[in-house]
N, C-alpha and C positions, 0 to 999 in steps of 0.2 A: 773355343777350345778350353779342356778341364785344367784347374789349378792343381800343379803337381806337389807332391810331398815326397823328400827323400826318406825311405823307412828303413830300419836296420833289418836286414832280412838274411839269416844263414842260408848259404848253399847247400842245397840237398846232396845227399850220399850219390856217388856214381851210380848210374851213368848220366846224372842230369847236372855235371859239372861243365862249366864253359870254358873254352881255351881261350887264349889271346887273340889267336887269329878269328875264331867265331865271334868274340866279343866286338872285335874291330869290325866285321862284317855288319852286325847289327847296327853299331854305332853309325857306320857310313849309309846304311840303308834308310835309318830313322831321319839323319839329317838330310839326305838327298830327296825324300819323299814328303817331308814335313817341315825341314828346315830346324828343327829342335836338336838341341845337342844331348848326347847322352854321356856325362862324364864318367869317368873311371869311378868316381864313388857311387854310380848308380848300377854297377856290375851286379852286385848282390840282389839289388831290386829287380833287374830285369831277369836273371836265374828265377828267384822266386815267383814272379808272376807267370813265367812261361812253363814252368816244369811241368804243372798239372796239364796244360794242353799238350805238350809232348807225350805225355801219359796217354790221354785221350785218344790220341792220332796213331798211339802204338809205334811211335818213332823212337830211335835208339838214342839220339843226342842232338844238340842244337844245331849242328852241321846240317843235319837232316831236315829240322824245322827251317832253317834258313832255305834250303832249297826248295821247300814246300810253299814258303810265303813268297819267294821270287820266281815261281813257275808261272809262266804265261798263262792269262786267264784265270788266276786264282786271287782276284782282287778282294774276295771275301775275307780269306784267311789273313790278307794284309791289314785289312781293315780289323779285324779281330786282334791282331797283333798290338796295334794302335790302342784299341780299347784296354788291352792289359796292361800295358806299360802306363798308363794314366791314372793317377788318382786324383778324385775330385774333392777339392776342400773349398767351400764357399759358405756364405750364409747371408741371410737376408739384410738389407741395409749395410752391408759392408763399407767401410771408409764412409761414415757419416757425412764428413763435410762436403762430398761430392752431391749428395742429396740435398743438403744445406744450400749450397751453391745454386742448384736447379731451382730452390724454392724462393731465394732472395734475388737471384739475378735474373737467370734464363726466362722463367715462366713469367715475371712482370713485363720482360721486353716483349715476348710474344703476345701477351693480352694488350698491349700498346699498339700492337700492329695486326690486330686480330682479322680484320677485314682484308688487309692487305695479303696476308699468309693465307686466306681462305679456311681460317681456323682448322689448319692440318698440321700434325707433327709426324715426322718419321725417324725411327731411332734404330740404330743397330747395336746390338750386345753381342760382340764379335766371339768372345769366349765365354759362352752361357753357363758352361757346367750343367747342373741338375736343375738350373732355372732361378735360383734365387735372385740373382741380380736382374733379369729382365722383368721379373714380376715386381721386384722393388720399385723398378723404374716405373711400371705400369700403375702400380698403387700411387705414386707419388703424382704422375700426370693427371691419371682419372679424377683425384681428388681436388685437383686445382684447374682442371680444363673440362668442366662438363659441358656436353654438346659438341666437343670438339672430335675431328676424326683422328685417331691416334693409331699409327701402325708401327709395331715393334718387331723386326727381324732379329731371332734369336738363333746363333749359329755357334757348332762347335766341332772339334775334330772327332770326337767320341759318339759313336751311335748309341753305346749304353748311357751315357750322361744324356743324350737328347732323349732318349725312351723316357727317361725319369722325368725331365724337364716338362716333356709334353703331357706327361701324366697329371702335372700340376697338382701333386699330393706329397705331402711331408709328415713325418713324425710330429704329434702334436706338441712335443717338447722345444720344436723351433718356433713355435708361437711367441715366446719370449724374445724373440729377435725384432719383431715387428711392433710399430708403434700402435698403441691400444685403438685410437681412431680407426686407422686402416685395418687393422684386425676384425673389428666389429663390421667395419663396412665391406670388406672384400673377401673374408675367408669363412668357409663352412666348416664345421666340427664333423667329423666322421662319425655314424650310427651304424648300429647294426655290425656286420662284418668289418667295418672301417673303423670301428671304435681305437682310439689311439692315434689317430690320423686327421690331417685337416687339410682341406682343397681349395684351391682358388675358386672363387665363385664364377658363373658363367660371364658376366660382364667383363671380369678381367681377364678369362681366358680368351674372349673374343677378339682382344687387341695384339695376341701374339701369333707368329707363325715360325715355325722351326725348320732348319735346314741345317745338313752337314756341309761344312766348308772348311776346307784346309787353307789357313791363312797365308800359307807360302805361295799357295797358287792365287788366291783371291777369288772374289765371286766369278762365277763364269757366265753370267748373264747380265742384261741390261737391268738396271735398278734406278730408280729416281734418287737425287742426292738424300742424304740422311741430315738432320738437323743436329743429331747427338750420336756420337759413336763412342761406345765403351770399350776398350781394350785393356782390361786390368789384370794384372797378377799373371801374364802369359808372356811377354815379351822377355822377361827374364831368363826363359828357357831357350832363346835363340842366339845363336852367335852375333856379333857386332853387324855383319852384313845381312844377316837372316833379318835382324830387327829393323835395320832401315828397309830392307825391301818389304816386310809385312806394314810399316807405318806407311810407306808411300802408297802402297796399293790401297790402304784404308782412307789416307786423305784424298786420293783420287775419287772417292765415293761421298766426301764430305761437302754439305752445303756450303756457299760463300760465306754465309754468317754462321755456320755450324760451330759447335764444340766438342772437343776432343780430350777423354778421360782416360788416365792411364793408373796403374796402380801404385800403393804408396813407395815401393822399393824400385820404381821405375822412373826414367826421365828420358825427354825428347831432345835434352840438351845436345848440340852438335850433330844432331842426325837430321835435321830437316829445317829449311827457312820456309817453309810452307805453313807453320803454325806459329803463333805467338803466346808466350806464357801468359797466363792471367794470375794463376795461383800455382803453388806446387801441385803438379799432376793434373793440373786443368789447363787446356789451351782453346785458343780461338783459331778459326781459320784467318788466314791472312790473304784476302782474295786476290790482291796484285801479284804476290809471289806466287800462289798456285797458278794462276792463268799463266804467268811467264815460264814456270816450271814445266807445265802441261805443253807447250809450245816446243821447248827445248826436248823432250821426251819425244814428242812425235816427230821431229826433225832428226832425229837418231834412230828411227827405226827403219829396218829395211823396206824396199818398195813392194816387195811382194806381201670310381662311383660318382655320379653326377648328381646325387641328392645328399643332403645332410641339413643339420640345425645350425643357425647362427652361431658363431663364438661368442 
């Protein structure tokens, strides 16, 4: 899911002002559908982001738009709503200590057990935004684990963000965020019509797969456990109960010896006993507690441009 930024947006003139009751309806809808809270401070943001769409649809006001997005069978417009209220803020190798931890602790432990692991690694970037996070993980692992099978699932709530992530293309200015060795090994400089852009090379792109996932609902299909789960800078947008719901759904997908990463402004303290802290924002699975917790939950259920030049 995308990292969101509160922006100061002035409400446009009538008829695109939103009433208290209309804003309350959108607050309830967004929280019910995604688990994300829309505080009063985001009222102007909501108005600024949706006013253009109301004009495009020739609707009179926010009440009419609410009826449109809640109409039966119009899931596409509801998805468009979530795209419009999300702002993507991310960059390559954000929170460098996480990648340092991978290099110093996690990868060496995998290498020591390479045969037992079958030289396989599975990663979930749960709120991948426009792709910088999962591609940063991919570069880190590909550089250290040549010949291994690396599978990275990159998911987000925003279809717009996922389209950008899947394109694997960014303005060339973002090259400064990537360590030089990785830049030269894995990125291509755009040529011709793509001058001013860079693109992940085919080896890197081949490690990733993309999917729209609502973390409030979790993955809706079977997946093998993940060795690493990154859920960074998104939990802060959920209520306390919503955070606990999301975290426990993610832990359900974590391998018994897996690692879990959250953002610098986030903590899992007093939220779960199924992980043990290693460093601030870095956690390891507690296999015994995870197994016990899973039994408890089950018992409570009811019975029923592809070319370029090297950078």
